[in-house]
N, CA, C and O atoms as CSV, one atom per row, in Angstrom:
chain,resi,resn,atom,element,x,y,z
A,1,UNK,N,N,90.176,114.593,132.922
A,1,UNK,CA,C,90.117,115.455,132.069
A,1,UNK,C,C,88.883,115.571,131.829
A,1,UNK,O,O,88.255,114.602,131.400
A,2,UNK,N,N,88.257,116.832,132.066
A,2,UNK,CA,C,87.041,117.111,131.382
A,2,UNK,C,C,86.505,118.484,131.693
A,2,UNK,O,O,87.033,119.460,132.225
A,3,UNK,N,N,85.083,118.234,131.115
A,3,UNK,CA,C,84.575,119.935,130.219
A,3,UNK,C,C,83.368,120.043,130.829
A,3,UNK,O,O,82.557,119.249,130.353
A,4,UNK,N,N,82.777,120.982,132.035
A,4,UNK,CA,C,81.579,121.236,132.635
A,4,UNK,C,C,80.889,121.608,132.351
A,4,UNK,O,O,79.729,121.358,132.678
A,5,UNK,N,N,81.426,122.713,131.291
A,5,UNK,CA,C,80.298,124.222,131.028
A,5,UNK,C,C,80.790,124.619,129.992
A,5,UNK,O,O,81.972,124.395,129.730
A,6,UNK,N,N,80.113,125.188,129.311
A,6,UNK,CA,C,80.281,126.262,128.736
A,6,UNK,C,C,79.292,127.955,128.014
A,6,UNK,O,O,78.336,127.981,127.239
A,7,UNK,N,N,79.758,128.694,128.428
A,7,UNK,CA,C,78.732,129.577,128.418
A,7,UNK,C,C,79.532,130.793,127.105
A,7,UNK,O,O,80.675,130.846,126.652
A,8,UNK,N,N,78.219,131.673,126.832
A,8,UNK,CA,C,78.720,132.717,125.263
A,8,UNK,C,C,77.712,134.044,126.410
A,8,UNK,O,O,76.545,134.198,126.770
A,9,UNK,N,N,79.424,134.942,126.667
A,9,UNK,CA,C,78.502,136.492,127.463
A,9,UNK,C,C,78.541,137.264,126.084
A,9,UNK,O,O,79.498,137.366,125.316
A,10,UNK,N,N,77.636,137.634,125.994
A,10,UNK,CA,C,77.558,139.088,124.863
A,10,UNK,C,C,78.166,140.415,125.499
A,10,UNK,O,O,77.932,140.587,126.695
A,11,UNK,N,N,78.761,141.167,124.971
A,11,UNK,CA,C,79.735,142.305,124.873
A,11,UNK,C,C,78.777,142.995,126.307
A,11,UNK,O,O,79.753,143.356,126.964
A,12,UNK,N,N,78.105,143.215,126.788
A,12,UNK,CA,C,77.546,143.648,127.440
A,12,UNK,C,C,77.437,143.726,128.874
A,12,UNK,O,O,77.374,144.569,129.769
A,13,UNK,N,N,77.444,142.073,128.645
A,13,UNK,CA,C,77.606,141.389,129.331
A,13,UNK,C,C,76.835,140.443,130.572
A,13,UNK,O,O,76.743,140.221,131.780
A,14,UNK,N,N,76.349,140.077,129.121
A,14,UNK,CA,C,74.463,138.998,129.458
A,14,UNK,C,C,74.891,137.633,129.289
A,14,UNK,O,O,75.684,137.274,128.418
A,15,UNK,N,N,74.331,136.854,130.168
A,15,UNK,CA,C,74.726,135.734,129.402
A,15,UNK,C,C,73.732,135.641,128.237
A,15,UNK,O,O,72.697,136.293,128.101
A,16,UNK,N,N,74.308,134.589,127.320
A,16,UNK,CA,C,72.714,134.277,125.867
A,16,UNK,C,C,73.021,132.675,125.425
A,16,UNK,O,O,72.310,131.865,124.829
A,17,UNK,N,N,74.479,132.561,126.010
A,17,UNK,CA,C,74.197,130.674,125.746
A,17,UNK,C,C,74.897,130.092,127.298
A,17,UNK,O,O,75.778,130.509,128.050
A,18,UNK,N,N,73.907,128.832,127.284
A,18,UNK,CA,C,75.012,128.075,128.436
A,18,UNK,C,C,74.661,126.582,128.762
A,18,UNK,O,O,73.585,126.509,129.355
A,19,UNK,N,N,75.152,125.592,128.583
A,19,UNK,CA,C,75.002,124.482,128.956
A,19,UNK,C,C,75.855,123.783,129.548
A,19,UNK,O,O,77.035,124.071,129.349
A,20,UNK,N,N,75.545,122.715,130.407
A,20,UNK,CA,C,76.261,121.706,131.299
A,20,UNK,C,C,76.395,121.165,130.221
A,20,UNK,O,O,76.031,121.369,129.063
A,21,UNK,N,N,77.273,120.060,131.042
A,21,UNK,CA,C,78.108,119.125,129.742
A,21,UNK,C,C,78.824,117.835,131.938
A,21,UNK,O,O,79.602,116.976,132.351
A,22,UNK,N,N,78.227,118.343,132.168
A,22,UNK,CA,C,78.851,117.494,134.050
A,22,UNK,C,C,77.619,117.662,134.670
A,22,UNK,O,O,76.864,118.632,134.744
A,23,UNK,N,N,77.537,116.004,135.301
A,23,UNK,CA,C,76.091,116.075,136.276
A,23,UNK,C,C,76.429,116.845,137.738
A,23,UNK,O,O,75.702,117.438,138.534
A,24,UNK,N,N,78.081,116.519,137.713
A,24,UNK,CA,C,78.446,117.384,139.351
A,24,UNK,C,C,78.214,117.943,139.369
A,24,UNK,O,O,78.588,118.174,140.519
A,25,UNK,N,N,77.552,119.125,138.990
A,25,UNK,CA,C,77.911,120.631,139.151
A,25,UNK,C,C,76.894,121.321,139.873
A,25,UNK,O,O,75.769,120.859,139.677
A,26,UNK,N,N,76.940,122.005,140.420
A,26,UNK,CA,C,75.731,123.009,141.773
A,26,UNK,C,C,74.725,123.721,140.425
A,26,UNK,O,O,75.046,124.460,139.494
A,27,UNK,N,N,73.084,122.970,140.923
A,27,UNK,CA,C,72.386,123.321,140.061
A,27,UNK,C,C,71.741,124.774,140.065
A,27,UNK,O,O,70.521,124.750,139.901
A,28,UNK,N,N,72.212,125.825,140.192
A,28,UNK,CA,C,71.958,126.844,139.660
A,28,UNK,C,C,70.526,127.570,138.742
A,28,UNK,O,O,70.265,127.370,137.556
A,29,UNK,N,N,69.835,128.352,139.620
A,29,UNK,CA,C,68.819,129.442,138.723
A,29,UNK,C,C,69.898,130.066,137.020
A,29,UNK,O,O,71.060,130.357,136.734
A,30,UNK,N,N,68.303,129.957,136.230
A,30,UNK,CA,C,69.199,130.641,135.153
A,30,UNK,C,C,69.100,132.161,135.714
A,30,UNK,O,O,69.784,132.844,134.951
A,31,UNK,N,N,68.374,133.207,137.017
A,31,UNK,CA,C,68.733,134.188,137.413
A,31,UNK,C,C,70.377,133.852,137.920
A,31,UNK,O,O,71.334,134.532,137.549
A,32,UNK,N,N,70.458,132.885,138.666
A,32,UNK,CA,C,72.164,132.839,138.951
A,32,UNK,C,C,73.787,133.068,138.331
A,32,UNK,O,O,74.845,133.534,138.752
A,33,UNK,N,N,73.016,132.120,136.436
A,33,UNK,CA,C,73.813,132.024,135.846
A,33,UNK,C,C,73.898,133.590,135.213
A,33,UNK,O,O,74.983,133.931,134.743
A,34,UNK,N,N,72.869,134.467,135.195
A,34,UNK,CA,C,72.773,135.442,134.392
A,34,UNK,C,C,74.151,136.409,135.498
A,34,UNK,O,O,75.172,137.046,135.241
A,35,UNK,N,N,73.474,136.056,136.625
A,35,UNK,CA,C,74.191,136.484,137.918
A,35,UNK,C,C,76.198,136.809,137.834
A,35,UNK,O,O,76.945,137.754,138.089
A,36,UNK,N,N,76.375,135.093,137.222
A,36,UNK,CA,C,78.036,134.313,137.581
A,36,UNK,C,C,78.445,135.609,136.276
A,36,UNK,O,O,79.328,136.444,136.475
A,37,UNK,N,N,77.803,135.565,135.265
A,37,UNK,CA,C,77.668,136.033,134.351
A,37,UNK,C,C,78.337,137.138,133.922
A,37,UNK,O,O,79.422,137.311,133.367
A,38,UNK,N,N,77.113,138.133,134.443
A,38,UNK,CA,C,77.952,139.670,134.704
A,38,UNK,C,C,79.076,139.799,135.988
A,38,UNK,O,O,79.727,140.842,136.057
A,39,UNK,N,N,79.236,139.002,136.739
A,39,UNK,CA,C,80.585,139.500,137.553
A,39,UNK,C,C,81.220,138.794,136.454
A,39,UNK,O,O,80.906,139.428,135.446
A,40,UNK,N,N,81.630,138.241,136.270
A,40,UNK,CA,C,82.496,137.199,135.251
A,40,UNK,C,C,83.277,138.033,134.663
A,40,UNK,O,O,84.495,137.873,134.583
A,41,UNK,N,N,82.119,139.816,133.805
A,41,UNK,CA,C,82.081,140.520,132.399
A,41,UNK,C,C,82.832,141.375,133.260
A,41,UNK,O,O,83.949,141.732,132.884
A,42,UNK,N,N,82.348,141.787,134.451
A,42,UNK,CA,C,83.282,143.079,135.109
A,42,UNK,C,C,84.642,142.142,135.583
A,42,UNK,O,O,85.742,142.688,135.497
A,43,UNK,N,N,84.589,141.189,135.922
A,43,UNK,CA,C,85.865,141.007,136.883
A,43,UNK,C,C,87.343,140.311,134.564
A,43,UNK,O,O,88.108,139.347,134.550
A,44,UNK,N,N,87.218,140.790,133.936
A,44,UNK,CA,C,87.260,140.732,133.080
A,44,UNK,C,C,87.519,141.771,132.469
A,44,UNK,O,O,88.341,141.789,131.553
A,45,UNK,N,N,86.729,143.033,132.954
A,45,UNK,CA,C,86.849,144.508,132.228
A,45,UNK,C,C,88.319,144.860,133.410
A,45,UNK,O,O,89.466,145.289,133.281
A,46,UNK,N,N,87.590,144.461,134.351
A,46,UNK,CA,C,88.905,145.450,135.660
A,46,UNK,C,C,90.340,144.561,135.476
A,46,UNK,O,O,91.299,145.105,136.022
A,47,UNK,N,N,90.647,143.232,134.767
A,47,UNK,CA,C,91.789,142.745,134.666
A,47,UNK,C,C,92.007,143.296,133.096
A,47,UNK,O,O,93.213,143.266,132.855
A,48,UNK,N,N,91.387,143.694,132.170
A,48,UNK,CA,C,92.283,144.406,131.394
A,48,UNK,C,C,92.467,146.012,131.900
A,48,UNK,O,O,93.334,146.530,131.196
A,49,UNK,N,N,92.207,146.470,132.378
A,49,UNK,CA,C,93.128,147.453,132.919
A,49,UNK,C,C,93.810,147.405,133.538
A,49,UNK,O,O,94.460,148.439,133.696
A,50,UNK,N,N,94.166,146.235,134.319
A,50,UNK,CA,C,95.313,146.259,135.754
A,50,UNK,C,C,96.508,145.861,134.610
A,50,UNK,O,O,97.675,146.044,134.958
A,51,UNK,N,N,96.219,145.278,133.149
A,51,UNK,CA,C,97.622,145.227,133.179
A,51,UNK,C,C,99.143,146.272,133.409
A,51,UNK,O,O,99.164,147.433,133.000
A,52,UNK,N,N,100.501,145.538,134.216
A,52,UNK,CA,C,101.543,146.564,134.034
A,52,UNK,C,C,102.223,147.060,133.261
A,52,UNK,O,O,103.006,147.991,133.451
A,53,UNK,N,N,101.915,146.270,131.910
A,53,UNK,CA,C,102.705,146.374,130.618
A,53,UNK,C,C,101.724,146.872,129.918
A,53,UNK,O,O,101.572,146.540,128.742
A,54,UNK,N,N,101.017,147.628,130.452
A,54,UNK,CA,C,100.094,148.530,128.783
A,54,UNK,C,C,98.971,147.929,128.186
A,54,UNK,O,O,99.695,147.233,127.472
A,55,UNK,N,N,98.212,147.697,127.959
A,55,UNK,CA,C,96.940,147.421,127.185
A,55,UNK,C,C,96.849,145.776,127.700
A,55,UNK,O,O,97.754,145.520,128.494
A,56,UNK,N,N,96.043,144.747,127.443
A,56,UNK,CA,C,95.760,143.811,127.889
A,56,UNK,C,C,94.432,143.661,127.472
A,56,UNK,O,O,93.726,144.670,127.504
A,57,UNK,N,N,93.781,142.229,126.952
A,57,UNK,CA,C,92.700,141.964,126.634
A,57,UNK,C,C,91.759,141.186,127.836
A,57,UNK,O,O,90.635,140.685,127.806
A,58,UNK,N,N,92.808,141.343,128.927
A,58,UNK,CA,C,92.202,140.924,130.154
A,58,UNK,C,C,92.048,139.288,130.309
A,58,UNK,O,O,92.291,138.623,129.303
A,59,UNK,N,N,91.684,138.655,131.432
A,59,UNK,CA,C,91.701,137.128,131.714
A,59,UNK,C,C,91.761,136.963,130.343
A,59,UNK,O,O,91.365,137.653,129.404
A,60,UNK,N,N,92.573,135.472,130.456
A,60,UNK,CA,C,92.312,134.677,129.957
A,60,UNK,C,C,92.619,133.171,130.626
A,60,UNK,O,O,92.903,132.134,130.026
A,61,UNK,N,N,92.490,133.359,131.855
A,61,UNK,CA,C,92.210,131.674,132.599
A,61,UNK,C,C,92.128,131.651,133.809
A,61,UNK,O,O,93.185,131.512,134.424
A,62,UNK,N,N,90.877,131.775,134.564
A,62,UNK,CA,C,91.065,131.593,135.701
A,62,UNK,C,C,90.439,130.608,136.387
A,62,UNK,O,O,89.360,130.111,136.063
A,63,UNK,N,N,91.631,130.075,138.101
A,63,UNK,CA,C,92.008,128.403,138.165
A,63,UNK,C,C,91.536,128.794,139.697
A,63,UNK,O,O,91.911,129.737,140.394
A,64,UNK,N,N,90.618,127.784,139.975
A,64,UNK,CA,C,90.104,127.441,141.271
A,64,UNK,C,C,90.475,126.129,141.836
A,64,UNK,O,O,90.639,125.284,140.956
A,65,UNK,N,N,90.685,125.637,143.233
A,65,UNK,CA,C,90.925,124.215,143.744
A,65,UNK,C,C,90.325,122.738,142.760
A,65,UNK,O,O,90.778,121.597,142.663
A,66,UNK,N,N,88.974,123.501,142.064
A,66,UNK,CA,C,89.096,122.067,141.456
A,66,UNK,C,C,88.203,122.005,140.273
A,66,UNK,O,O,87.291,121.238,139.963
A,67,UNK,N,N,88.868,123.299,139.562
A,67,UNK,CA,C,88.420,123.626,138.350
A,67,UNK,C,C,88.972,124.826,137.847
A,67,UNK,O,O,89.678,125.518,138.582
A,68,UNK,N,N,88.639,125.281,136.223
A,68,UNK,CA,C,89.750,126.307,135.924
A,68,UNK,C,C,88.642,126.877,134.600
A,68,UNK,O,O,88.061,126.166,133.780
A,69,UNK,N,N,88.606,128.060,134.701
A,69,UNK,CA,C,88.069,128.909,133.639
A,69,UNK,C,C,88.339,129.173,132.771
A,69,UNK,O,O,89.343,129.768,133.163
A,70,UNK,N,N,88.376,129.339,131.428
A,70,UNK,CA,C,88.835,129.357,130.585
A,70,UNK,C,C,88.829,130.609,129.237
A,70,UNK,O,O,88.656,130.108,128.126
A,71,UNK,N,N,88.942,131.618,129.255
A,71,UNK,CA,C,87.593,132.959,128.754
A,71,UNK,C,C,88.686,133.077,126.586
A,71,UNK,O,O,89.794,133.483,126.235
A,72,UNK,N,N,87.644,132.544,125.939
A,72,UNK,CA,C,88.176,133.841,124.642
A,72,UNK,C,C,87.207,134.927,124.800
A,72,UNK,O,O,86.016,134.920,125.111
A,73,UNK,N,N,88.141,135.987,124.463
A,73,UNK,CA,C,87.479,137.265,124.604
A,73,UNK,C,C,87.546,137.428,122.622
A,73,UNK,O,O,88.653,137.304,122.098
A,74,UNK,N,N,86.691,137.613,122.002
A,74,UNK,CA,C,86.624,138.066,120.250
A,74,UNK,C,C,86.731,139.180,120.108
A,74,UNK,O,O,86.452,139.972,121.008
A,75,UNK,N,N,87.244,139.609,118.720
A,75,UNK,CA,C,86.717,140.999,118.290
A,75,UNK,C,C,85.534,141.810,118.605
A,75,UNK,O,O,85.620,142.949,119.062
A,76,UNK,N,N,84.226,141.098,118.309
A,76,UNK,CA,C,83.587,141.508,118.918
A,76,UNK,C,C,82.759,141.710,120.040
A,76,UNK,O,O,81.549,141.930,120.088
A,77,UNK,N,N,83.908,141.561,121.266
A,77,UNK,CA,C,83.193,141.846,122.601
A,77,UNK,C,C,82.924,140.586,122.744
A,77,UNK,O,O,83.661,140.398,123.713
A,78,UNK,N,N,82.268,139.173,122.472
A,78,UNK,CA,C,81.427,138.223,122.743
A,78,UNK,C,C,82.950,137.670,123.574
A,78,UNK,O,O,84.031,138.194,123.306
A,79,UNK,N,N,82.840,136.804,124.362
A,79,UNK,CA,C,83.042,136.257,125.460
A,79,UNK,C,C,83.174,135.133,125.415
A,79,UNK,O,O,81.999,134.968,125.746
A,80,UNK,N,N,83.562,134.051,125.298
A,80,UNK,CA,C,83.533,131.971,125.061
A,80,UNK,C,C,83.902,131.911,126.409
A,80,UNK,O,O,84.926,132.582,126.536
A,81,UNK,N,N,83.529,131.390,127.551
A,81,UNK,CA,C,83.837,130.833,128.941
A,81,UNK,C,C,83.881,128.843,128.581
A,81,UNK,O,O,83.061,128.099,128.043
A,82,UNK,N,N,84.834,128.672,129.007
A,82,UNK,CA,C,84.412,126.829,129.366
A,82,UNK,C,C,85.387,127.028,130.562
A,82,UNK,O,O,86.382,127.697,130.839
A,83,UNK,N,N,84.197,125.663,131.382
A,83,UNK,CA,C,84.448,125.585,132.896
A,83,UNK,C,C,85.282,124.074,132.181
A,83,UNK,O,O,84.850,123.320,131.309
A,84,UNK,N,N,86.384,124.027,132.815
A,84,UNK,CA,C,87.126,122.773,132.916
A,84,UNK,C,C,88.057,122.069,134.151
A,84,UNK,O,O,88.440,122.776,135.083
A,85,UNK,N,N,88.393,120.625,134.089
A,85,UNK,CA,C,88.828,119.912,135.387
A,85,UNK,C,C,90.347,121.221,134.703
A,85,UNK,O,O,90.664,121.892,133.721
A,86,UNK,N,N,90.718,120.920,135.841
A,86,UNK,CA,C,92.460,121.708,136.122
A,86,UNK,C,C,93.431,121.073,135.234
A,86,UNK,O,O,94.560,121.564,135.208
A,87,UNK,N,N,93.124,119.867,134.362
A,87,UNK,CA,C,93.894,118.776,133.867
A,87,UNK,C,C,93.975,119.426,132.633
A,87,UNK,O,O,95.040,119.387,132.018
A,88,UNK,N,N,92.873,120.100,132.118
A,88,UNK,CA,C,92.139,119.585,131.150
A,88,UNK,C,C,93.239,120.623,129.631
A,88,UNK,O,O,93.391,121.828,129.831
A,89,UNK,N,N,93.669,120.197,128.718
A,89,UNK,CA,C,94.717,120.807,128.310
A,89,UNK,C,C,94.060,121.530,126.427
A,89,UNK,O,O,94.672,122.197,125.592
A,90,UNK,N,N,93.018,121.133,126.421
A,90,UNK,CA,C,92.483,121.447,124.878
A,90,UNK,C,C,91.999,122.406,125.270
A,90,UNK,O,O,92.225,122.523,124.066
A,91,UNK,N,N,91.336,123.668,125.895
A,91,UNK,CA,C,90.173,124.303,126.543
A,91,UNK,C,C,90.283,125.448,125.671
A,91,UNK,O,O,89.238,126.057,125.443
A,92,UNK,N,N,91.304,125.836,125.166
A,92,UNK,CA,C,91.706,126.768,123.690
A,92,UNK,C,C,91.253,126.747,122.339
A,92,UNK,O,O,90.729,127.647,121.681
A,93,UNK,N,N,91.542,125.568,122.031
A,93,UNK,CA,C,91.664,124.460,121.025
A,93,UNK,C,C,89.686,124.637,120.501
A,93,UNK,O,O,88.933,124.893,119.561
A,94,UNK,N,N,89.750,124.196,122.229
A,94,UNK,CA,C,87.758,123.760,122.325
A,94,UNK,C,C,87.617,125.046,122.314
A,94,UNK,O,O,86.735,125.029,121.455
A,95,UNK,N,N,87.740,126.142,122.541
A,95,UNK,CA,C,86.924,127.156,122.599
A,95,UNK,C,C,87.078,127.866,121.545
A,95,UNK,O,O,86.215,128.745,121.530
A,96,UNK,N,N,88.016,127.932,120.315
A,96,UNK,CA,C,87.889,128.349,118.693
A,96,UNK,C,C,87.165,128.103,117.650
A,96,UNK,O,O,86.752,128.816,116.735
A,97,UNK,N,N,86.984,126.183,118.084
A,97,UNK,CA,C,86.452,125.557,117.499
A,97,UNK,C,C,84.517,125.720,117.720
A,97,UNK,O,O,83.733,125.765,116.772
A,98,UNK,N,N,84.063,125.793,119.411
A,98,UNK,CA,C,83.040,126.758,119.136
A,98,UNK,C,C,82.927,128.226,118.897
A,98,UNK,O,O,81.886,128.739,118.488
A,99,UNK,N,N,83.866,128.799,119.123
A,99,UNK,CA,C,83.612,130.156,118.523
A,99,UNK,C,C,83.516,130.039,116.946
A,99,UNK,O,O,82.510,130.554,116.457
A,100,UNK,N,N,84.215,129.570,116.267
A,100,UNK,CA,C,84.238,129.172,114.567
A,100,UNK,C,C,82.523,128.346,114.960
A,100,UNK,O,O,81.759,128.908,115.745
A,101,UNK,N,N,82.284,127.505,114.537
A,101,UNK,CA,C,80.300,126.717,115.049
A,101,UNK,C,C,79.608,127.950,115.379
A,101,UNK,O,O,79.443,128.456,114.269
A,102,UNK,N,N,79.142,128.678,116.172
A,102,UNK,CA,C,79.015,130.275,116.670
A,102,UNK,C,C,78.838,131.035,115.786
A,102,UNK,O,O,77.799,131.695,115.766
A,103,UNK,N,N,79.864,131.176,114.728
A,103,UNK,CA,C,79.711,132.426,113.771
A,103,UNK,C,C,79.159,132.014,112.520
A,103,UNK,O,O,78.689,132.746,111.649
A,104,UNK,N,N,79.342,129.781,112.515
A,104,UNK,CA,C,78.746,129.515,111.005
A,104,UNK,C,C,76.969,130.098,111.606
A,104,UNK,O,O,76.170,130.972,111.269
A,105,UNK,N,N,77.060,128.616,113.017
A,105,UNK,CA,C,75.267,128.502,112.949
A,105,UNK,C,C,74.353,129.694,113.404
A,105,UNK,O,O,73.137,129.824,113.265
A,106,UNK,N,N,75.350,130.598,114.034
A,106,UNK,CA,C,74.236,131.707,114.705
A,106,UNK,C,C,74.696,132.902,114.086
A,106,UNK,O,O,73.749,133.668,113.911
A,107,UNK,N,N,75.815,133.376,113.673
A,107,UNK,CA,C,76.022,134.941,113.510
A,107,UNK,C,C,75.328,134.804,112.011
A,107,UNK,O,O,74.416,135.629,111.962
A,108,UNK,N,N,75.416,134.144,110.910
A,108,UNK,CA,C,74.947,133.390,109.742
A,108,UNK,C,C,73.687,133.409,109.859
A,108,UNK,O,O,73.406,133.564,108.671
A,109,UNK,N,N,72.853,133.375,110.309
A,109,UNK,CA,C,71.494,132.946,110.359
A,109,UNK,C,C,69.681,134.384,110.670
A,109,UNK,O,O,69.122,134.880,111.648
A,110,UNK,N,N,69.555,134.419,109.606
A,110,UNK,CA,C,69.533,135.938,109.037
A,110,UNK,C,C,68.422,136.182,110.518
A,110,UNK,O,O,68.579,137.264,111.083
A,111,UNK,N,N,67.577,135.428,110.992
A,111,UNK,CA,C,66.814,135.130,112.564
A,111,UNK,C,C,67.225,135.462,113.541
A,111,UNK,O,O,66.441,136.101,114.242
A,112,UNK,N,N,68.228,135.283,113.931
A,112,UNK,CA,C,69.397,135.714,114.976
A,112,UNK,C,C,69.260,137.448,114.856
A,112,UNK,O,O,69.553,138.244,113.964
A,113,UNK,N,N,68.485,137.634,116.628
A,113,UNK,CA,C,68.817,139.141,116.510
A,113,UNK,C,C,70.676,139.434,117.499
A,113,UNK,O,O,70.823,139.011,118.646
A,114,UNK,N,N,71.466,139.953,116.978
A,114,UNK,CA,C,72.758,140.319,117.482
A,114,UNK,C,C,72.630,140.301,119.437
A,114,UNK,O,O,71.529,140.512,119.945
A,115,UNK,N,N,73.701,140.066,120.210
A,115,UNK,CA,C,73.333,140.700,121.594
A,115,UNK,C,C,72.150,139.777,122.273
A,115,UNK,O,O,71.910,140.211,123.400
A,116,UNK,N,N,71.352,138.663,121.943
A,116,UNK,CA,C,70.102,138.221,122.002
A,116,UNK,C,C,70.790,136.841,122.342
A,116,UNK,O,O,71.897,136.520,121.910
A,117,UNK,N,N,69.836,135.898,123.346
A,117,UNK,CA,C,70.275,134.773,123.975
A,117,UNK,C,C,69.789,133.913,122.231
A,117,UNK,O,O,69.210,134.336,121.231
A,118,UNK,N,N,70.292,132.800,122.547
A,118,UNK,CA,C,70.756,131.702,121.339
A,118,UNK,C,C,69.806,130.954,121.562
A,118,UNK,O,O,69.488,130.582,122.692
A,119,UNK,N,N,69.293,130.670,120.625
A,119,UNK,CA,C,68.299,129.663,120.205
A,119,UNK,C,C,68.344,128.888,118.396
A,119,UNK,O,O,67.569,128.963,117.442
A,120,UNK,N,N,69.710,128.157,118.628
A,120,UNK,CA,C,69.994,127.406,117.506
A,120,UNK,C,C,69.942,125.734,117.424
A,120,UNK,O,O,70.880,125.079,117.877
A,121,UNK,N,N,69.136,125.288,117.001
A,121,UNK,CA,C,69.317,123.554,116.768
A,121,UNK,C,C,70.645,123.307,116.349
A,121,UNK,O,O,71.438,122.589,116.958
A,122,UNK,N,N,70.883,123.942,115.249
A,122,UNK,CA,C,72.454,123.783,114.531
A,122,UNK,C,C,73.455,124.679,115.422
A,122,UNK,O,O,74.182,125.215,114.586
A,123,UNK,N,N,73.788,125.037,116.491
A,123,UNK,CA,C,74.436,125.339,117.495
A,123,UNK,C,C,74.285,124.448,117.930
A,123,UNK,O,O,75.187,123.681,117.592
A,124,UNK,N,N,73.585,123.994,118.582
A,124,UNK,CA,C,73.865,123.645,119.916
A,124,UNK,C,C,73.618,121.648,119.247
A,124,UNK,O,O,73.196,120.812,120.046
A,125,UNK,N,N,73.959,121.254,117.794
A,125,UNK,CA,C,73.910,119.893,117.372
A,125,UNK,C,C,75.846,120.486,117.377
A,125,UNK,O,O,76.669,119.776,117.953
A,126,UNK,N,N,76.135,121.352,116.913
A,126,UNK,CA,C,77.791,121.398,116.786
A,126,UNK,C,C,78.719,121.382,118.022
A,126,UNK,O,O,79.861,120.958,118.196
A,127,UNK,N,N,77.687,122.086,118.932
A,127,UNK,CA,C,78.311,121.558,119.903
A,127,UNK,C,C,78.786,120.088,120.854
A,127,UNK,O,O,79.752,119.581,121.424
A,128,UNK,N,N,77.325,119.862,120.537
A,128,UNK,CA,C,77.012,118.041,120.432
A,128,UNK,C,C,78.294,117.824,120.125
A,128,UNK,O,O,79.132,117.720,121.021
A,129,UNK,N,N,78.666,117.713,118.625
A,129,UNK,CA,C,79.367,117.037,118.156
A,129,UNK,C,C,80.831,117.172,118.498
A,129,UNK,O,O,81.461,116.114,118.484
A,130,UNK,N,N,81.447,118.200,118.781
A,130,UNK,CA,C,82.380,119.126,119.663
A,130,UNK,C,C,82.614,118.812,121.187
A,130,UNK,O,O,83.685,118.734,121.789
A,131,UNK,N,N,81.895,118.722,121.448
A,131,UNK,CA,C,81.971,118.370,123.392
A,131,UNK,C,C,81.629,117.234,123.706
A,131,UNK,O,O,82.505,116.481,124.132
A,132,UNK,N,N,80.324,116.781,123.601
A,132,UNK,CA,C,79.395,115.606,123.511
A,132,UNK,C,C,78.782,115.998,124.473
A,132,UNK,O,O,78.889,117.189,124.769
A,133,UNK,N,N,77.752,114.923,125.451
A,133,UNK,CA,C,76.437,115.371,125.828
A,133,UNK,C,C,76.549,115.518,127.309
A,133,UNK,O,O,75.563,115.762,128.004
A,134,UNK,N,N,77.992,115.340,127.886
A,134,UNK,CA,C,77.918,115.204,128.780
A,134,UNK,C,C,77.583,114.247,129.696
A,134,UNK,O,O,77.804,114.391,130.899
A,135,UNK,N,N,76.848,112.870,129.019
A,135,UNK,CA,C,75.725,111.992,130.092
A,135,UNK,C,C,77.176,111.015,129.406
A,135,UNK,O,O,77.907,111.271,128.449
A,136,UNK,N,N,77.170,109.767,130.436
A,136,UNK,CA,C,78.645,108.683,129.754
A,136,UNK,C,C,77.536,107.443,128.973
A,136,UNK,O,O,78.012,106.483,128.369
């Protein structure tokens, strides 16, 4: 069980925070991460409209052959995305705690501008204590 990466995507589809926790991930440029975040935002919007039973909050889990993406959509439209191994069973609870850390360390910071990239040492520290550094 492993956590590979954490993304925070604002309500407009912009990547405002990205951090890797595993060495085996492909090395992408910041522009490639921005494109991936925007694409995921679009896929999420499409899946929220495809529900055959009425309203839906969109995709919550997307699985690949060797990983899964778990998505937490907040009431404000911010998406928290956790890339994990397929066997990771705690992704939902980890995302909820990441959201709580974001609310405490970022949104309560009077110097942070909403929808802009997260530059908070307090948030980074809390993520490190929650998930780890990704280093053995």
